[in-house]
N, CA, C and O of each residue as an XYZ file, in Angstrom:
976
protein
N      91.849     87.715    104.006
C      92.813     86.535    103.807
C      92.962     86.352    102.236
O      94.012     86.273    101.598
N      91.715     86.307    101.788
C      91.675     86.004    100.320
C      92.273     87.118     99.576
O      93.073     86.868     98.675
N      91.951     88.351     99.878
C      92.514     89.470     99.257
C      93.955     89.822     99.434
O      94.621     90.555     98.702
N      94.341     89.194    100.512
C      95.908     89.365    100.901
C      96.842     88.420    100.163
O      98.036     88.703    100.055
N      96.329     87.300     99.651
C      97.108     86.361     98.940
C      96.313     85.896     97.528
O      95.966     84.755     97.222
N      96.148     87.061     96.816
C      95.288     86.831     95.596
C      95.793     85.942     94.469
O      96.901     86.092     93.952
N      94.843     84.933     94.092
C      95.205     84.092     93.008
C      95.275     84.643     91.658
O      94.462     85.508     91.334
N      96.220     84.206     90.783
C      96.222     84.671     89.403
C      94.944     84.698     88.658
O      94.656     85.612     87.886
N      94.074     83.539     88.936
C      93.044     83.332     88.285
C      91.988     82.923     89.364
O      92.274     82.230     90.341
N      90.781     83.401     89.104
C      89.692     83.454     90.171
C      88.317     83.249     89.504
O      88.050     83.962     88.536
N      87.471     82.388     89.911
C      86.064     82.250     89.588
C      85.161     82.265     90.656
O      85.260     81.310     91.426
N      84.180     83.227     90.938
C      83.368     83.265     91.979
C      81.978     82.600     91.406
O      81.382     83.135     90.471
N      81.587     81.608     91.919
C      80.263     80.760     91.599
C      79.154     81.540     92.360
O      78.008     81.389     91.936
N      79.343     82.330     93.397
C      78.354     82.927     94.106
C      78.221     82.281     95.352
O      77.635     82.821     96.291
N      78.808     80.982     95.431
C      78.812     80.260     96.768
C      80.341     79.975     97.051
O      80.784     80.244     98.167
N      81.057     79.509     96.203
C      82.375     79.050     96.344
C      83.192     79.932     95.448
O      82.691     80.430     94.440
N      84.572     80.156     95.829
C      85.363     80.845     95.057
C      86.461     79.886     94.631
O      87.039     79.230     95.498
N      86.775     79.770     93.387
C      87.789     78.865     92.877
C      88.973     79.741     92.402
O      88.893     80.748     91.698
N      90.133     79.147     92.938
C      91.313     79.970     92.742
C      92.385     79.234     92.098
O      92.441     78.031     92.353
N      93.212     79.713     91.342
C      94.372     78.964     90.491
C      95.496     79.877     90.223
O      95.299     81.019     89.807
N      96.663     79.405     90.450
C      97.860     80.117     90.311
C      98.925     79.151     89.797
O     100.037     79.174     90.325
N      98.651     78.280     88.775
C      99.640     77.457     88.433
C     100.309     76.502     89.311
O     101.422     76.034     89.069
N      99.586     76.218     90.363
C     100.127     75.357     91.443
C     100.975     75.906     92.456
O     101.511     75.166     93.280
N     101.146     77.193     92.461
C     102.125     77.944     93.366
C     101.398     78.218     94.703
O     100.633     79.179     94.791
N     101.593     77.509     95.591
C     101.006     77.715     96.983
C      99.619     76.987     96.982
O      98.910     76.925     95.978
N      99.316     76.475     98.119
C      97.925     75.922     98.324
C      96.753     76.854     98.508
O      95.599     76.551     98.203
N      97.128     78.013     99.029
C      96.305     79.129     99.240
C      95.604     79.723     97.867
O      94.416     79.975     97.669
N      96.727     79.863     96.995
C      96.188     80.433     95.695
C      95.677     79.396     94.782
O      95.344     79.731     93.645
N      95.569     78.029     95.209
C      95.179     77.102     94.298
C      94.287     76.165     94.954
O      94.435     74.945     94.875
N      93.280     76.788     95.657
C      92.322     76.005     96.346
C      90.751     76.722     96.341
O      90.567     77.850     95.886
N      89.892     76.059     96.797
C      88.554     76.432     96.655
C      88.238     77.199     98.148
O      88.607     76.591     99.153
N      87.710     78.231     98.281
C      87.195     78.965     99.360
C      85.758     78.935     99.324
O      85.100     79.630     98.550
N      85.209     78.032    100.262
C      83.744     78.026    100.277
C      83.184     79.072    101.153
O      82.878     79.000    102.344
N      83.107     80.109    100.286
C      82.658     81.403    101.039
C      81.240     81.263    101.640
O      80.972     81.814    102.707
N      80.414     80.598    101.025
C      78.985     80.297    101.479
C      78.652     78.764    101.100
O      79.223     78.100    100.234
N      77.719     78.398    101.846
C      77.098     77.028    101.712
C      76.411     76.804    100.402
O      75.442     77.497    100.093
N      76.900     75.807     99.570
C      76.401     75.620     98.368
C      74.965     74.797     98.470
O      74.821     73.797     99.174
N      73.980     75.358     97.689
C      72.562     74.844     97.772
C      72.672     73.262     97.349
O      72.086     72.368     97.960
N      73.439     73.075     96.308
C      73.547     71.631     95.804
C      75.048     71.197     95.808
O      75.687     71.187     94.756
N      75.640     70.815     97.083
C      77.164     70.590     97.218
C      77.530     69.534     96.170
O      78.571     69.748     95.549
N      76.852     68.453     95.883
C      77.273     67.592     94.910
C      77.531     68.131     93.636
O      78.604     67.871     93.092
N      76.662     68.877     93.063
C      76.683     69.605     91.796
C      77.904     70.593     91.876
O      78.757     70.574     90.989
N      77.979     71.406     92.881
C      78.967     72.306     92.966
C      80.269     71.565     92.983
O      81.161     72.107     92.330
N      80.562     70.493     93.562
C      81.864     69.745     93.715
C      82.099     69.164     92.176
O      83.219     69.180     91.667
N      81.102     68.725     91.589
C      81.496     68.110     90.113
C      81.976     69.346     89.276
O      82.945     69.223     88.526
N      81.304     70.543     89.396
C      81.745     71.572     88.553
C      83.182     72.189     89.045
O      83.978     72.702     88.258
N      83.403     72.067     90.456
C      84.888     72.297     90.873
C      85.823     71.446     90.313
O      86.814     71.921     89.758
N      85.622     70.116     90.392
C      86.460     69.160     89.771
C      86.960     69.360     88.353
O      88.125     69.217     87.981
N      85.863     69.727     87.576
C      86.038     70.004     86.144
C      86.791     71.462     85.957
O      87.509     71.600     84.967
N      86.660     72.405     86.765
C      87.339     73.651     86.610
C      88.952     73.442     86.864
O      89.831     73.937     86.158
N      89.135     72.710     87.877
C      90.616     72.390     88.147
C      91.227     71.435     87.100
O      92.396     71.541     86.728
N      90.345     70.468     86.632
C      91.013     69.614     85.878
C      91.340     70.220     84.526
O      92.320     69.760     83.940
N      90.697     71.119     84.001
C      91.014     71.894     82.788
C      92.284     72.683     83.035
O      92.867     73.089     82.030
N      92.773     72.945     84.165
C      94.138     73.647     84.538
C      94.950     72.626     84.903
O      96.084     72.983     85.222
N      94.706     71.401     84.956
C      95.629     70.355     85.305
C      96.248     70.606     86.677
O      97.459     70.644     86.894
N      95.162     70.793     87.685
C      95.533     71.126     88.974
C      94.484     70.027     89.726
O      93.421     69.601     89.272
N      95.114     69.714     90.997
C      94.060     68.807     91.928
C      93.140     69.774     92.519
O      93.378     70.982     92.549
N      91.968     69.169     93.040
C      91.047     69.949     93.733
C      91.332     69.892     95.176
O      91.459     68.852     95.822
N      91.426     71.146     95.649
C      91.846     71.143     97.086
C      90.915     72.213     97.554
O      90.613     73.159     96.826
N      90.410     72.049     98.899
C      89.633     72.991     99.602
C      90.296     73.470    100.911
O      90.893     72.742    101.704
N      90.076     75.001    101.037
C      90.610     75.525    102.336
C      89.311     75.703    103.086
O      88.497     76.582    102.805
N      89.164     74.827    104.046
C      87.918     74.830    105.059
C      88.327     75.297    106.405
O      89.135     74.684    107.102
N      87.669     76.544    106.792
C      87.606     76.920    108.126
C      86.895     76.077    109.127
O      85.898     75.454    108.763
N      87.344     75.997    110.427
C      86.709     75.107    111.457
C      85.632     75.787    112.033
O      85.697     76.356    113.123
N      84.475     75.727    111.196
C      83.103     76.454    111.684
C      81.909     75.495    111.545
O      81.892     74.574    110.729
N      80.980     75.759    112.343
C      79.817     75.023    112.082
C      79.174     75.013    110.839
O      78.529     74.046    110.432
N      79.343     76.154    110.166
C      78.871     76.486    108.852
C      79.333     75.503    107.543
O      78.736     75.343    106.478
N      80.545     74.936    107.981
C      81.220     74.053    106.908
C      80.840     72.590    107.237
O      81.379     71.739    106.529
N      80.045     72.192    108.146
C      79.749     70.842    108.542
C      79.188     69.910    107.530
O      79.470     68.714    107.449
N      78.366     70.566    106.766
C      77.737     69.878    105.564
C      78.794     69.666    104.502
O      78.903     68.563    103.967
N      79.543     70.643    104.189
C      80.518     70.371    103.209
C      81.636     69.449    103.723
O      82.160     68.738    102.867
N      82.110     69.343    105.064
C      83.070     68.437    105.552
C      82.351     67.088    105.407
O      83.108     66.157    105.133
N      81.110     66.798    105.526
C      80.505     65.517    105.409
C      80.576     65.128    103.872
O      80.861     63.959    103.613
N      80.374     65.882    102.990
C      80.487     65.562    101.487
C      81.836     65.230    101.230
O      82.061     64.224    100.559
N      82.845     65.974    101.694
C      84.268     65.576    101.508
C      84.740     64.367    102.179
O      85.548     63.625    101.620
N      84.258     64.115    103.408
C      84.583     62.902    103.988
C      84.073     61.714    103.121
O      84.761     60.695    103.063
N      83.037     61.792    102.527
C      82.305     60.642    101.739
C      82.974     60.531    100.560
O      82.926     59.441     99.990
N      83.665     61.534    100.012
C      84.484     61.526     98.671
C      85.861     61.260     99.128
O      86.647     61.267     98.181
N      86.390     61.035    100.238
C      87.712     60.585    100.537
C      88.689     61.732    100.583
O      89.857     61.488    100.282
N      88.355     62.909    100.914
C      89.157     64.040    101.074
C      89.931     64.034    102.433
O      89.280     64.072    103.477
N      91.154     63.993    102.457
C      91.964     63.926    103.595
C      92.127     65.444    104.312
O      91.999     66.422    103.575
N      92.364     65.615    105.515
C      92.699     66.683    106.202
C      94.308     67.058    106.249
O      95.124     66.311    106.790
N      94.629     68.184    105.677
C      96.127     68.371    105.663
C      96.475     69.873    106.222
O      95.722     70.839    106.101
N      97.672     69.884    106.812
C      98.043     71.336    107.017
C      97.399     72.169    107.939
O      97.172     73.336    107.620
N      97.047     71.703    109.126
C      96.070     72.460    109.915
C      96.764     73.668    110.333
O      97.878     73.611    110.855
N      96.074     74.887    110.099
C      96.675     76.177    110.296
C      95.805     76.969    111.377
O      94.583     76.905    111.511
N      96.642     77.669    112.058
C      95.918     78.748    113.049
C      95.913     80.024    112.518
O      96.943     80.532    112.073
N      94.625     80.699    112.527
C      94.618     82.135    112.347
C      94.761     82.832    113.468
O      94.007     82.562    114.403
N      95.630     83.742    113.597
C      96.071     84.430    114.992
C      95.896     85.956    114.695
O      96.289     86.423    113.626
N      95.337     86.677    115.595
C      94.947     88.083    115.482
C      95.291     88.843    116.638
O      95.532     88.247    117.687
N      95.347     90.155    116.571
C      95.709     91.043    117.739
C      95.243     92.528    117.224
O      95.217     92.857    116.038
N      94.920     93.275    118.207
C      94.477     94.805    117.920
C      95.802     95.531    117.614
O      96.919     95.119    117.925
N      95.526     96.615    116.991
C      96.688     97.659    116.752
C      97.280     98.314    117.784
O      98.267     99.021    117.579
N      96.745     98.157    119.014
C      97.012     99.123    120.247
C      98.316     98.510    121.088
O      98.973     99.152    121.908
N      98.509     97.322    120.755
C      99.581     96.706    121.628
C     100.963     97.235    121.318
O     101.252     97.664    120.201
N     101.824     97.196    122.347
C     103.294     97.747    122.156
C     103.873     96.985    121.168
O     103.704     95.780    120.980
N     104.694     97.889    120.430
C     105.419     97.124    119.061
C     106.788     97.650    119.032
O     107.161     98.246    118.021
N     107.700     97.471    120.186
C     108.982     97.949    119.989
C     109.733     97.080    119.269
O     109.668     95.861    119.424
N     110.558     97.716    118.360
C     111.627     96.954    117.585
C     112.918     96.642    118.466
O     113.436     97.556    119.108
N     113.396     95.454    118.493
C     114.502     95.193    119.210
C     115.768     96.199    119.034
O     116.159     96.491    117.904
N     116.361     96.691    120.148
C     117.464     97.555    120.038
C     118.598     97.068    119.147
O     119.070     95.934    119.228
N     119.037     98.083    118.218
C     120.106     97.515    117.265
C     119.750     97.130    116.176
O     120.588     96.982    115.286
N     118.450     96.875    115.972
C     117.912     96.332    114.651
C     117.510     97.412    113.718
O     116.652     98.206    114.102
N     118.003     97.528    112.597
C     117.657     98.684    111.635
C     116.954     97.982    110.352
O     117.566     97.491    109.403
N     115.590     98.031    110.509
C     114.867     97.288    109.533
C     114.466     98.244    108.426
O     114.195     99.419    108.672
N     114.431     97.721    107.179
C     114.279     98.484    105.953
C     112.780     98.080    105.691
O     112.376     96.917    105.716
N     111.926     99.308    105.409
C     110.569     99.106    105.122
C     110.531     99.520    103.708
O     110.993    100.602    103.348
N     109.941     98.604    102.830
C     110.096     98.756    101.419
C     108.621     98.805    100.933
O     107.701     98.303    101.578
N     108.457     99.486     99.674
C     107.040     99.575     99.115
C     107.003     98.414     97.959
O     105.975     98.249     97.301
N     108.060     97.696     97.764
C     107.982     96.548     96.859
C     109.136     95.660     97.234
O     110.134     95.990     97.875
N     108.822     94.400     96.699
C     109.830     93.247     97.094
C     111.135     93.429     96.324
O     111.099     92.999     95.171
N     112.137     93.911     96.677
C     113.415     93.709     95.886
C     113.995     92.590     95.638
O     113.496     91.605     96.181
N     115.018     92.417     94.896
C     115.440     91.038     94.435
C     116.025     90.289     95.679
O     115.884     89.081     95.869
N     116.622     91.055     96.410
C     117.278     90.542     97.838
C     116.035     89.871     98.771
O     116.056     88.784     99.350
N     115.059     90.765     98.734
C     113.901     90.257     99.568
C     113.376     89.184     99.061
O     113.197     88.238     99.829
N     113.006     89.054     97.690
C     112.363     88.043     97.152
C     113.215     86.802     97.005
O     112.614     85.732     96.906
N     114.493     86.804     96.979
C     115.542     85.891     96.753
C     115.436     85.012     98.284
O     115.278     83.795     98.389
N     115.549     85.839     99.217
C     115.659     85.101    100.663
C     114.284     84.566    100.926
O     114.282     83.386    101.277
N     113.045     85.183    100.837
C     111.930     84.486    100.845
C     111.592     83.193    100.094
O     111.058     82.215    100.618
N     111.956     83.291     98.828
C     111.757     82.151     97.816
C     112.753     81.050     98.223
O     112.352     79.886     98.251
N     114.011     81.340     98.537
C     114.855     80.265     98.872
C     114.647     79.479    100.068
O     115.278     78.452    100.319
N     113.696     80.012    100.844
C     113.208     79.211    102.158
C     111.761     78.513    101.847
O     111.546     77.337    102.141
N     110.858     79.299    101.267
C     109.327     79.027    101.103
C     109.013     78.555     99.737
O     107.929     78.018     99.510
N     109.914     78.728     98.803
C     109.450     78.468     97.304
C     109.651     77.098     96.965
O     110.432     76.367     97.574
N     108.862     76.703     95.875
C     109.067     75.472     95.194
C     108.939     75.715     93.746
O     107.965     76.261     93.228
N     110.116     75.222     93.041
C     109.998     75.611     91.519
C     111.115     76.381     90.932
O     112.074     76.640     91.658
N     111.102     76.779     89.693
C     111.969     77.385     89.044
C     111.437     78.842     88.837
O     110.589     79.294     89.606
N     112.020     79.699     87.623
C     111.731     80.845     87.376
C     110.302     81.312     87.134
O     109.886     82.423     87.462
N     109.543     80.304     86.493
C     108.192     80.733     86.223
C     107.170     80.692     87.520
O     106.235     81.481     87.657
N     107.509     79.632     88.455
C     106.898     79.615     89.701
C     107.340     80.848     90.547
O     106.471     81.439     91.189
N     108.474     81.221     90.585
C     108.926     82.368     91.289
C     108.197     83.717     90.701
O     107.764     84.588     91.456
N     108.119     83.787     89.451
C     107.285     84.872     88.870
C     105.967     84.877     89.326
O     105.473     85.938     89.706
N     105.297     83.786     89.343
C     103.851     83.732     89.734
C     103.875     84.013     91.316
O     102.932     84.675     91.749
N     104.651     83.669     92.033
C     104.671     83.838     93.579
C     104.943     85.583     93.701
O     104.375     86.243     94.572
N     105.738     86.099     92.858
C     105.967     87.467     93.046
C     104.669     88.276     92.693
O     104.393     89.307     93.307
N     103.876     87.776     91.680
C     102.584     88.255     91.339
C     101.581     88.135     92.484
O     100.770     89.050     92.627
N     101.563     87.076     93.323
C     100.852     86.853     94.393
C     101.164     87.941     95.495
O     100.278     88.618     96.017
N     102.436     88.040     95.783
C     102.805     89.059     96.978
C     102.808     90.383     96.748
O     103.005     91.225     97.623
N     102.564     90.646     95.427
C     102.342     92.202     95.023
C     101.100     92.432     94.669
O     100.808     93.525     94.183
N     100.044     91.328     94.870
C      98.780     91.471     94.431
C      97.833     92.389     95.053
O      96.774     92.699     94.508
N      98.157     92.767     96.043
C      97.395     93.741     96.924
C      98.479     94.834     97.591
O      99.655     94.512     97.757
N      98.028     95.999     97.911
C      98.956     97.040     98.565
C      99.592     96.408     99.769
O      98.888     95.785    100.564
N     100.933     96.539     99.953
C     101.632     95.809    100.875
C     103.051     96.500    101.132
O     103.608     97.192    100.279
N     103.501     96.275    102.220
C     104.817     96.747    102.724
C     105.693     95.469    102.987
O     105.300     94.365    103.363
N     106.918     95.863    102.712
C     107.937     94.615    102.790
C     108.970     95.046    103.641
O     109.477     96.153    103.457
N     109.425     94.153    104.745
C     110.376     94.473    105.620
C     111.681     93.529    105.491
O     111.525     92.319    105.325
N     112.919     94.077    105.566
C     114.039     93.403    105.372
C     115.100     93.819    106.531
O     115.250     95.008    106.809
N     115.781     92.867    107.151
C     116.790     93.291    108.130
C     118.076     92.727    107.761
O     118.030     91.668    107.136
N     119.168     93.203    108.013
C     120.433     92.779    107.528
C     121.438     92.465    108.826
O     121.299     93.008    109.922
N     122.319     91.635    108.551
C     123.213     91.263    109.637
C     124.344     92.460    109.566
O     124.315     93.443    108.826
N     125.380     92.097    110.571
C     126.354     93.395    110.699
C     127.261     93.446    109.573
O     128.066     94.372    109.472
N     127.183     92.473    108.682
C     127.987     92.248    107.430
C     127.152     92.934    106.218
O     127.682     93.203    105.140
N     125.939     93.158    106.481
C     125.064     93.596    105.479
C     124.275     92.705    104.523
O     123.655     93.078    103.527
N     124.411     91.388    105.023
C     123.607     90.419    104.344
C     122.209     90.274    104.866
O     121.992     90.343    106.076
N     121.284     90.080    104.018
C     119.821     89.797    104.386
C     119.747     88.859    105.377
O     120.383     87.815    105.229
N     119.053     89.044    106.419
C     118.883     87.991    107.538
C     117.300     87.491    107.722
O     116.994     86.342    108.041
N     116.455     88.452    107.489
C     115.169     87.971    107.536
C     114.236     89.054    106.772
O     114.529     90.240    106.622
N     113.091     88.437    106.332
C     112.194     89.365    105.646
C     110.687     89.150    106.063
O     110.389     88.128    106.681
N     109.804     90.017    105.766
C     108.366     89.635    106.147
C     107.544     90.785    105.119
O     108.080     91.732    104.543
N     106.326     90.463    105.085
C     105.398     91.237    104.320
C     104.071     91.551    105.225
O     103.558     90.768    106.024
N     103.630     92.885    104.914
C     102.484     93.219    105.649
C     101.359     93.726    104.410
O     101.513     94.773    103.781
N     100.239     92.796    104.203
C      99.305     93.044    103.278
C      98.424     94.181    103.892
O      98.235     94.158    105.108
N      97.977     94.985    103.276
C      97.192     96.107    103.699
C      95.790     95.977    103.121
O      95.539     96.328    101.968
N      94.819     95.430    104.004
C      93.412     95.134    103.357
C      92.316     95.736    104.313
O      92.174     95.371    105.480
N      91.594     96.653    103.718
C      90.454     97.178    104.367
C      90.612     97.753    105.838
O      89.758     97.600    106.711
N      91.764     98.408    105.998
C      92.103     98.915    107.440
C      92.705     97.874    108.287
O      92.941     98.163    109.460
N      92.991     96.668    107.832
C      93.669     95.605    108.577
C      94.911     95.327    107.943
O      95.174     95.810    106.842
N      95.749     94.529    108.605
C      97.066     94.235    108.188
C      97.249     92.610    108.290
O      96.988     92.055    109.358
N      97.662     91.926    107.264
C      98.132     90.562    107.350
C      99.563     90.316    107.166
O     100.166     90.716    106.170
N     100.161     89.599    108.205
C     101.612     89.364    108.222
C     101.867     88.022    107.325
O     101.325     86.972    107.670
N     102.602     88.069    106.304
C     103.071     87.023    105.508
C     104.486     87.032    105.137
O     105.245     87.998    105.214
N     104.789     85.722    104.679
C     106.221     85.741    104.201
C     107.248     86.019    105.174
O     108.255     86.649    104.852
N     107.050     85.573    106.389
C     108.047     85.584    107.442
C     109.184     84.656    107.222
O     108.996     83.445    107.343
N     110.217     85.075    106.946
C     111.329     84.069    106.493
C     112.694     84.522    107.104
O     113.010     85.701    106.944
N     113.544     83.673    107.801
C     114.710     84.065    108.371
C     115.838     83.004    107.848
O     115.665     81.795    107.998
N     116.866     83.475    107.299
C     117.963     82.682    106.881
C     118.482     81.616    107.964
O     118.756     81.921    109.124
N     118.576     80.380    107.450
C     119.111     79.361    108.634
C     120.155     79.836    109.438
O     120.067     79.611    110.645
N     121.251     80.527    108.957
C     122.350     80.991    109.725
C     122.042     82.230    110.614
O     122.858     82.605    111.456
N     120.834     82.869    110.411
C     120.525     84.003    111.309
C     119.529     83.706    112.260
O     118.994     84.663    112.820
N     119.135     82.421    112.584
C     118.013     82.097    113.380
C     118.534     82.240    114.793
O     119.714     82.111    115.120
N     117.555     82.513    115.566
C     117.567     82.518    117.197
C     118.506     83.872    117.437
O     119.215     83.867    118.443
N     118.538     84.837    116.704
C     119.249     86.005    117.041
C     118.349     87.383    117.001
O     118.872     88.497    117.005
N     116.969     87.171    116.963
C     116.112     88.201    117.156
C     115.630     88.833    115.787
O     114.845     89.781    115.791
N     116.089     88.320    114.693
C     115.869     89.154    113.417
C     114.199     88.884    112.990
O     113.531     89.734    112.401
N     113.753     87.735    113.345
C     112.352     87.543    113.088
C     111.550     88.434    113.865
O     110.576     88.984    113.352
N     111.889     88.638    115.122
C     111.098     89.529    115.965
C     111.377     91.051    115.296
O     110.447     91.851    115.200
N     112.418     91.303    114.950
C     112.573     92.648    114.286
C     111.733     93.020    113.238
O     111.108     94.080    113.265
N     111.670     92.196    112.281
C     111.019     92.372    111.091
C     109.412     92.449    111.332
O     108.667     93.214    110.719
N     109.012     91.532    112.321
C     107.521     91.445    112.666
C     107.200     92.810    113.371
O     106.223     93.462    113.001
N     108.022     93.250    114.395
C     107.582     94.263    115.243
C     107.711     95.641    114.416
O     106.998     96.593    114.734
N     108.615     95.733    113.366
C     108.773     96.840    112.421
C     107.481     96.935    111.566
O     106.928     98.017    111.368
N     107.059     95.852    111.107
C     105.842     95.863    110.290
C     104.603     96.287    111.125
O     103.743     97.026    110.645
N     104.541     95.805    112.365
C     103.433     96.123    113.283
C     103.515     97.508    113.593
O     102.442     98.107    113.675
N     104.633     98.178    113.795
C     104.794     99.582    114.102
C     104.332    100.385    113.000
O     103.525    101.302    113.154
N     104.908    100.004    111.712
C     104.369    100.716    110.509
C     103.029    100.579    110.191
O     102.514    101.405    109.437
N     102.278     99.510    110.726
C     100.947     99.335    110.456
C     100.187    100.233    111.422
O      99.203    100.863    111.036
N     100.634    100.298    112.676
C      99.850    101.160    113.623
C     100.020    102.742    113.244
O      99.141    103.591    113.397
N     101.173    102.936    112.782
C     101.406    104.435    112.329
C     100.406    104.692    111.069
O     100.020    105.839    110.844
N     100.057    103.769    110.379
C      99.001    104.050    109.276
C      97.634    103.856    109.701
O      96.677    103.839    108.927
N      97.565    103.699    111.039
C      96.064    103.675    111.551
C      95.251    102.333    111.183
O      94.043    102.317    110.946
N      96.075    101.242    111.173
C      95.429    100.047    110.766
C      94.784     99.723    112.154
O      95.300    100.081    113.212
N      93.472     98.930    112.056
C      92.808     98.674    113.271
C      93.143     97.288    113.834
O      92.860     97.072    115.012
N      93.691     96.378    113.135
C      94.153     95.157    113.706
C      95.004     94.516    112.695
O      95.056     94.931    111.537
N      95.765     93.368    113.181
C      96.536     92.442    112.361
C      96.038     91.047    112.335
O      95.223     90.655    113.171
N      96.486     90.319    111.434
C      96.363     88.866    111.424
C      97.407     88.225    110.831
O      98.170     88.843    110.089
N      97.568     86.812    111.113
C      98.651     86.107    110.431
C      98.203     84.667    110.510
O      97.275     84.303    111.232
N      98.920     83.849    109.718
C      98.628     82.296    109.646
C      99.866     81.548    109.994
O     100.952     81.844    109.497
N      99.697     80.525    110.895
C     100.842     79.587    111.262
C     100.361     78.195    111.346
O      99.250     77.987    111.833
N     101.066     77.259    110.933
C     100.791     75.875    110.988
C     100.738     75.464    112.523
O     101.452     75.939    113.406
N      99.781     74.516    112.671
C      99.638     73.967    114.018
C     100.860     73.171    114.360
O     101.108     73.008    115.554
N     101.635     72.667    113.474
C     102.651     71.986    113.766
C     104.192     72.808    114.009
O     105.273     72.220    114.041
N     104.021     74.136    114.149
C     105.008     75.145    114.386
C     104.923     75.880    115.596
O     104.708     77.092    115.594
N     105.104     75.112    116.784
C     105.014     75.871    118.118
C     105.984     76.892    118.324
O     105.663     77.857    119.019
N     107.239     76.819    117.774
C     108.154     77.909    117.882
C     107.679     79.203    117.319
O     107.847     80.200    118.021
N     107.129     79.329    116.196
C     106.598     80.314    115.481
C     105.240     81.021    116.247
O     104.947     82.216    116.251
N     104.539     79.935    116.867
C     103.394     80.351    117.522
C     103.640     81.097    118.868
O     102.893     81.984    119.281
N     104.810     80.635    119.546
C     105.388     81.424    120.606
C     105.875     82.795    120.438
O     105.834     83.661    121.312
N     106.409     82.950    119.069
C     106.947     84.336    118.865
C     105.735     85.325    118.540
O     105.752     86.537    118.754
N     104.747     84.642    118.020
C     103.473     85.653    117.583
C     102.702     85.909    118.920
O     102.108     86.969    119.120
N     102.742     84.867    119.841
C     101.945     85.127    121.110
C     102.801     86.318    121.904
O     102.189     87.200    122.506
N     103.982     86.292    121.872
C     104.822     87.266    122.457
C     104.730     88.702    122.011
O     105.051     89.716    122.631
N     104.180     88.560    120.699
C     103.893     89.899    119.926
C     102.402     90.315    120.184
O     101.926     91.290    119.602
N     101.715     89.603    121.016
C     100.326     89.908    121.333
C      99.240     89.273    120.472
O      98.066     89.625    120.584
N      99.672     88.258    119.541
C      98.559     87.632    118.899
C      97.955     86.443    119.594
O      98.593     85.796    120.423
N      96.808     86.182    119.274
C      96.015     85.090    120.048
C      95.275     84.303    118.793
O      95.032     84.813    117.700
N      95.013     83.135    119.137
C      94.305     82.423    118.249
C      92.897     82.861    117.857
O      92.197     83.236    118.798
N      92.372     82.882    116.675
C      91.109     83.505    116.267
C      90.344     82.555    115.427
O      89.164     82.776    115.153
N      91.003     81.458    114.989
C      90.334     80.408    114.316
C      91.270     79.358    113.723
O      92.452     79.396    114.066
N      90.857     78.428    112.871
C      91.615     77.382    112.268
C      91.109     77.059    110.973
O      89.926     77.285    110.720
N      91.884     76.548    110.114
C      91.517     75.905    108.861
C      92.343     74.737    108.509
O      93.423     74.561    109.072
N      91.872     73.879    107.555
C      92.591     72.696    107.122
C      92.405     72.830    105.479
O      91.488     73.447    104.935
N      93.483     72.113    104.803
C      93.179     71.891    103.344
C      92.743     70.509    103.292
O      93.100     69.648    104.097
N      91.925     70.323    102.274
C      91.166     68.934    102.275
C      91.241     68.660    100.840
O      90.666     69.418    100.060
N      92.060     67.396    100.317
C      92.380     67.062     99.098
C      92.162     65.470     99.029
O      92.303     64.760    100.026
N      91.813     64.981     97.784
C      91.497     63.678     97.556
C      92.804     62.915     97.574
O      93.825     63.476     97.176
N      92.833     61.659     98.017
C      94.048     60.892     98.385
C      94.886     60.716     97.230
O      96.106     60.787     97.380
N      94.305     60.459     95.905
C      94.911     60.018     94.921
C      95.286     61.070     93.861
O      95.621     60.755     92.719
N      95.212     62.313     94.296
C      95.509     63.477     93.483
C      96.954     63.846     93.640
O      97.469     63.597     94.729
N      97.570     64.322     92.841
C      99.009     64.756     92.829
C      99.131     66.050     93.779
O      98.214     66.866     93.874
N     100.227     66.150     94.403
C     100.433     67.309     95.239
C     100.596     68.674     94.649
O     101.055     68.712     93.507
N     100.296     69.794     95.237
C     100.710     71.001     94.747
C     102.027     71.421     94.778
O     102.783     70.826     95.546
N     102.500     72.417     94.029
C     103.705     72.900     94.226
C     103.645     73.987     95.235
O     102.831     74.901     95.108
N     104.464     73.927     96.222
C     104.342     75.077     97.421
C     103.518     74.536     98.579
O     103.131     73.375     98.712
N     103.307     75.584     99.410
C     102.578     75.417    100.644
C     101.476     76.337    100.896
O     100.818     76.243    101.932
């Protein structure tokens, strides 16, 4: 997941990975506690300073595991709230991946302006500089990009498949509001799953917020099951990040 959504700037302490990308998306501007810190209070102070010099709030991406119980206790004591609970869903590559009849999905090696415009218009926050940073993130590892059009040729839905160590991560699922509930999201998802299977990927994963049951249902119908969860933890008085 870290490799699939790479931050522009990254500092590995040997215990935590500090990530920054000018505030564009929480994932790329958060601490990944890859290992337990021997001195969590000291590690926390150093993380505060690292983000302060970049004029960013300190946010942790914390998976729901017993290994993070000590860290959660420290963050509780410091007044860090829990935000944006997210499900990690996964499935093997062998499941059936039929693209809906009539859907002609374009598989691209890079995000075209049409692809980027549709995704950013729905998920993006900010102007040209933020969009350029977002483009650097979604092209930061080998990936495939799917786009499907309506009968008039207008882009209807897009998605991205990050290729990481023999697995595939589904990201940037976005359908324009006027094209929803017409099967376009299913089309781009299944097309990327089919393409990943053809490239001998072993498995797939994706991330979906716990507050989005409609998307969860779509992914379950495609064979995905919950494999874990995480939350973002941020101090109450810090300013919000740009993006999600």
